[in-house]
N, C-alpha and C positions, 0 to 999 in steps of 0.2 A: 265529566268522568265519573261511572257507580263506583266509591269507596267500600271495601268489602270491611264489613267490620273484624276484631282483632279474632272476636270470639261468636259464633253462631247458632241457634236454639238451642235448647238442651233438648235431648231425644232420647227419652226409656227405650232400650230393645228388649222385650219378653223374646228371652230363647237366643238372643247373644252374646253364650260360651257355645250352641251349635255349630255345626259344619256353616252355612252361609254368615249367620254372626259373628264370625271371626270377619270375613271379608267385609261383610257390611259397615263395624264398627273401625276398621282400618281404612274404608274410604271417606267415613264418616268426618275421623279423626284427620287424618290428611286437607277435610278439604276445614278443616278448622270448627265441627260442630262438637261442639259440648255430647258426652253418653254417657249413659245410665246404663249401668248391666248390672239385673236383679239375678242373682243366682244362694241356693239353697251351702253354696262350698264356693264359696269366694277366694278361697286357702288354695284353692290347684289351678287359676288364671293368673297367676302374674305375666304370661304372655301379652290378656291383654291389656292391663291395670299401666303397661310400659308405654303402653300406647297415649301417648296429648291427652290431654282433656277426655283419659273415657273413665270414669268412676265403677269401679266394682262391687259390688253391693252386698250382705248378706240378705238374701230372705228369700223369701215362701212366694210366687207368683200364686197359688192359689186359692190365700188368705187374701182374704177384701183389704183387712186391714193393711198388708203390708202390700197390696198394691197401689192403694191408697198413698201411702206411704212414697212409695219413687217415682208414682204419677206426680205427686204435688210441684210441681212449679216449673213441670214440662210443656214444652209448645208441642209436641208429637212423639206420637208412639206407635212403633214397630212392634208388630206382632208374628217372630218366626213360630212358634211353639208346638211341631208335631211328631208326631208318631209312626211309623209303620206298622210296626204291629206291638197287639196288647193283651192282659194277661184276663185273671180269670175275674177282675173289682168293673170290666166295660170299660176303661181308659180309653178307645177314641171317643168315647162320650161326656167322660171328663175333659178332656184334654183341645178335641176341636168343636165341641160346641157349649159346654162348663164354664170351661174358661175367658175365652171369649165375653160371654156374658158380662162375665166377671170386669172383664178390660172396659165395653163398656159403661155398666154402672159408676164402677171408679171414675173412669172418662169423663162422668155428666156430675159426679161429686165432689170433683179435685178441677173441675172445670178446662180440661183440654179438648178441643176441637176435633184434633186431626188424626182418624186413626190410616195408617196401610199394615193390608191383614194378607199374609200369605196361602193362599190354598191350594189345591193342586187340579195340574190337569184334567180332566172332565168329573171335578167335583161338581152333584148333583149331577150328574147326567141322570135321561132314563134310562140308557144304558150302563152304566156305571153298576154292577149290583153289589161291590163289598162294603160293608163297613166302613173301609176309609173311606174311601171316596162320597158312599150317604156322608158321613159325619160331616167330612170336608166342606159336603155344599151347603149343611145346615148350621155352622159355623160364619162362612161367606154371606149364605143372605140374611141373619141372624142380625153379624152386623154394618149391613148395609143398608136395613131395615128400624137402625137405630137415628130419633131423631137432633141432629141439634151437632151428629157427628157428621163430620169428613171426612168420609173410605176412600179411601183406593183398596183394591182387591189383583191378587199376582197367583196367575195358575199356570206354574210350570211345572213340564213336562222335567223325565230324569237333569239334575240338574247336577256337570263333572266340576273335576279343579281339582287340586294337591288333599288329598284328605279326604276324600270324596268318597258316599257309601256306597257306589256302583262300584264304578273302573276297579280300586283298588279291593273291594268285595270277591268279585269275579279273577282279578290275579292272584287272592288268595286260593283260590278252590281250585285251580289251573293249578298254580302248585303242586300239593295236596294231590289232585287227582294225576294217578303216576303213566297210564300211557291212552285214559278215552273219558270223557266228558260225559253224561250222559245229563243233556240238556232241557228243564222241563216249558214251555209255552218260548219255542222254540221259536214261532213264526211270531211274535212280541213285536208290535212295533214302536219304535219309539224319536223325537229328535232332541238328543238329549244337548241342553243348552249349558252356558259356560255359565261359573257365583258370579265372575266379575262383570257377566251381563245383566245379571239376575242383579245382582246390588247396586251395577253402576242406576237399573232401571230404579228401581225401591231409593235410591239418593236424588234421582232427577222427580218422580211424585212428587217427593216429601217440596221442591221448587216452585213444581207448577201446578196452578192450581187447575186448571183446563185437564188433570187425570182425575177430577175429584169426583165420583157417583161411577165412575169406568172398572171395568172388570177386564185384566188383560193378562192374551196367550199367552206366554212366553217359551218357545222353539229355536235348537239350531238350527242353521245351514240345509241338516240333512235328515233325511230319516229312513232307519236301519233295523233290519230285524235283530230280536236277540241274537240267534244265531250271529249274525254276520257281526255283531262287535263281538263277543266272545275269539269270536276267529280271528280280530283282530288283536284284541292283546293281547292271545297266545304269541301270534304276531311279535309283539310288542316288545312280549319277553324272549322271545329268541324258547318257545316250548312246543315240543313237538305233539299239538293234545287231537287225538280224532274228537271232535263232535258230534253229539248223536244225538236227533231232536228223540225227544221220547213217546211225543205224539200225546192224545188228553185222556186214553184212559188212565197212565202209566205216571203221568203230567196232574193231576188232580190224587193218585197215589201218594206220590211225593210229600203230597201240601200236607194230603192231612198226616204222614208218616215227621215230615219237617217240623210241621206247629205241635207236637210232641218235644221234638228237640231241645231243652235247653236258648235262649236265644233266637231260638226262632228264625233257622235257615231261609226255612222258605213255606212259609202258612198256604194255607187255602184262603183266607184271607189273601193276600200275596195274588196265590194263583184265579183270583176273583178280578181283582183291579187290574190284570195283564190279559182280560177280556177285551176289556175299550181299550186299540189303541191311543200313548199319549202323544199323537203327534198334534201341528194347527191347522186351523181349515188358512189360515193364512204367513204373511210374512214376521217377522217379529216388529212391535209397533212401531210406527215413525215417528213418534210423536217424541221418541225417548233419542233419535238419531245414531243408534248403532248398527254397527254391521257386525251377527253375530258370529261367535269363537267357533271355530271348526274344531269336533272332536282332536279332528288329527293334529293341530298342531301347538294341544295343547297336551295332549296325555299323555306322548312318546321322552314329553319331559321329565312327569314324577313319576311312570311307573320301571320308564330306561333307567330311573338315575338307582329307583331299588332295585330290578334287576340289575344293573354294575354292584350295588351295596350286597349283592350276593353275593355275586361271582367271586368278587373280591376276599371275600367271608368264608367261603368254599375254598380256597385256594388254601389262605393261613391256614385251616385247617388239614390240607392236600400239604402243606411243608414241615406239619408238627410231624402226621406217621412217617413223612419219608426220611426225614432226617431225628 
């Protein structure tokens, strides 16, 4: 009989305070791993500190000394750090290429031999024209080329789940749009993958040496156009909106304008990324033993709750005005 250790090895999650990081930290904690999560604002993440076995440390992962300090004594590191838009400083290069290089060097310096790396679907593809996809591809190639480091990388399509940045974002945009929703790149295709499936695959990779050296594309069970997904979100939220395809010329114009708005709701680099369909060539990798979760099984559970809270808030406001 195999006896499980009381506490499994220490895993360092870079980017552990983000969307995927929260889910992976909770899963690793549930399976009795010790988890380190470095962040520059440790006081903001009480929800992580209360997880058994999770340690949130103040650190700047871009600082080589801090990086060596938080990796020392760890059995493995998971790099989840990534951005969708950049500022004027060339942030894609800094985050997607220079940081993985620093992680490789820090692992070499302190003796960490195992790295799980978050890349992106179409990263490094000849058809991927965006800086996001190009730098993601460079970072992925860099870590796999590192000598003495056992690397597994993941290339997910759009990731969904509670607090995601896709379904929730379009839900807000639909609420702000009075009657019509103009949609750029409406025919872009996605195969959204559930965050729980991504986290489970990553944890399995940490346990299975057969995944070393492999690049895994992760997609959900169905392919949708962006227009179909936005219409679906409107239906879940019970919003009657006409979704209009802007076409290519107006999509490019909106991307140019959106890139000038604070927060960059839709940038020209986003437009370029969406010219390559975020779909997989096959099914979910069999090695993980996961039947991927459908959008329809999960999204209504969190978008529907938001809609219910909004209806209750509206009802309270109406009651105050009535009486």
